[in-house]
Structures are given as structure tokens and as C-alpha cells.
C-alpha positions, 0 to 999 in steps of 0.5 A, a space after each residue: 704388912 699383915 695379910 689383910 682380911 677385908 678392905 676399908 675405903 676412907 674417903 679422904 686424902 692419905 693419912 699415915 695414922 689412919 693407914 697404920 691403924 688400918 693395917 694394925 687390924 688386918 684391914 687394907 686401906 684405900 684413900 680417895 680424896 673426894 674434895 680438893 680445895 683452894 685458898 679464898 680471901 687471903 688478902 683479907 685473912 693476911 690483913 686480919 692477922 696483920 692488924 694487931 692493934 684490933 682488940 675485937 677478937 678474943 679467940 679463933 674457932 675452926 671446924 676443919 683442918 683446911 681452915 686451920 691450915 689456911 690460918 697457920 699458913 697466913 700466920 707463918 708467912 707474915 712472921 716470916 716477912 721482914 716487912 712486918 713486926 713478926 714478934 708482936 704479930 706472933 705474941 698477939 695471936 698466941 695470946 688468943 684462945 683456939 677452939 677446934 673439934 678433933 685433932 686433925 682440925 686442931 693440928 695446924 694450930 698445934 704445930 705453931 704452938 697455939 693452945 687449942 681448947 676442945 679438941 680432945 673432947 669434941 668431934 664436930 660443930 655441934 659438940 664444939 659449940 656446946 663446949 665453947 658455951 660451957 668454957 665461957 660459962 666457967 670462966 672467972 667473972 673478971 675474964 668473962 667481963 673482958 670478952 663480953 664485947 669481943 668476938 670469936 673469929 670463925 674460919 670457915 669454907 664455902 660449905 661450912 654449915 651454920 650449925 656452930 655459928 647459930 648456936 653461938 649466936 643463940 647464946 649471945 656469943 658474937 662471932 665474925 665469920 671469914 671464909 678462908 677456903 673453898 672445895 670443889 669435887 675431885 675431878 678424877 673422883 669417878 675414875 679413882 672409884 672405878 679403878 678402886 672398885 675393879 681392883 678389889 676382887 670382892 667388895 669394900 667391906 667398909 666405907 668411911 665417909 668424912 663429910 656431908 659433901 663426901 656423901 653427896 659426891 661418892 655415894 651415888 656411885 658407891 651405892 649403885 654397886 651390886 656389892 653395896 648391900 654387904 658394905 658396912 658404913 662408918 661416918 666421921 661425926 654426927 653431922 655426917 651420920 645424919 646426912 647419911 641417914 637423910 639418904 636412907 643409909 644405915 650407919 654401922 659405926 660413928 667414932 666418939 672422936 674424929 681420930 683414926 684410933 677412935 674409928 677403929 675402936 667403933 668398927 671393932 664393936 661391929 665386926 
């Protein structure tokens, strides 16, 4: 491992891609998971997936990896259950269109060979909404007519913002929302931040926020440190950036896409 020149705190669960990208740039990565999560409405999600006679859904939208993973887990459970018609269920959902911003949100879908649109060119709910609207506009007339009376199934969490749903509704695109997970503060967050700060001789050179919830939970303690004034801040997505700015925090870097590679491209322009 190269000799680290600076420390970067990533407020998320440990991730190999972010770790490799950090070390490749002589940064020492520290991961602290701000939020824990639990599944919600599992029976409703299972029933929705099992109901292959329903013709009202033409696509699935997820703006978080937690929501995408909940769908993946439910679909895999049903298709592995000998009491269900696994072949028909698999084919039914493979014929839907999936939308997700960024590779992390898309990965659970991609892992089970579902075709995902938008993840390579969008980074958050706002850009994904614009992508979906344009995607529909560019459909052949016959395909557009087929989905006019159908809905997108939008998989959400308890803190999912209404940005995407509102944008699609404003464009007269029907959406059915289903909450599939909820998040709650990591009960060990304060202790983990204290340990991390005590183990860093000087300071965190960079702190990366991945969500508005992460800002709300971690910022008060981080910004109370005497060394905070020297810390640079990166935000994943414009929603997180705007939330930081609403707390009067200057955001130094925002990656064009929510990927490890793009994060460090953005950071390299500042260092």
C-alpha cells in the first residue's frame, strides 16, 4: 500500500472500488456508515412481483442501491421458491425497463441480468427524471402508445425525496410508489467518529457526504472539530450538495457521476 499523504473520510459502508481508488491516489480511506437500514413492506413487494397477470406496470425506478437490492432479493426469493412459477416470473420482470442513477443504484438490477437505463449518464433523482422524460419522448409512436396508460413502479425508502416523483407527475408520467426499506441512524455513529478523529493525528483532509441524511447526522459533530476549517468537502449528487450549502458548507467537489472514479477525478482538480 502506498504511503498515504492525506486522509479521506467516506460516510458510507465500506466499498472496494472507493478503497482502491483512494489508495491509488495516496489517500488513506476511512469508512463510517452513517445509516443502517431494514426492509419494509416485504409482503406487499413480494405480492407485486408475483402478480404476473398485472399489466399496469411497464418499468421500475430506483434511486438508491437499498431499494434496488430489496427488489433483487424479493425477486430471487420468489424465483427460488418451488411453489411459484419461477420461469414466468423471471420472464415477466426481464421484459420491464429499469431506471437507476449511477452504477451503485443499478448494480443489484445488473447482477440479475436486468436491463437498466440511465445509470451511465445520470447521477441523482433530478437527472434521472429528465432522462426518463426524454427516454419516453424518444420512443417510437407505437411503443409510446403501449405505455401511455401504464405506470412506473418507483421503489422508495422512508427518506426518499419527492423530486423524481414530482417531476414525472408534472410530465404526466404515472408513477406508483412502494416503500421497500427504511433507514435509521447508525447507533454507533458518534463513537465511530470519535475513534476516527482520535486516530487521525492531524485532521480529515477530505470528507465525502453521500446523502442529505448523512449530512444531518454527521455534520454537527464533524464541524465542531477545531480542524474542520481546513477540511475539504465533497458531495455525491447535487441533492446532497444543495443540502450541504443550506447549512452554509462550501462544497469543493461534486463528481459528474456517483462513482469512485469520478469522485477522485473531481477531487484531483482541487488538490
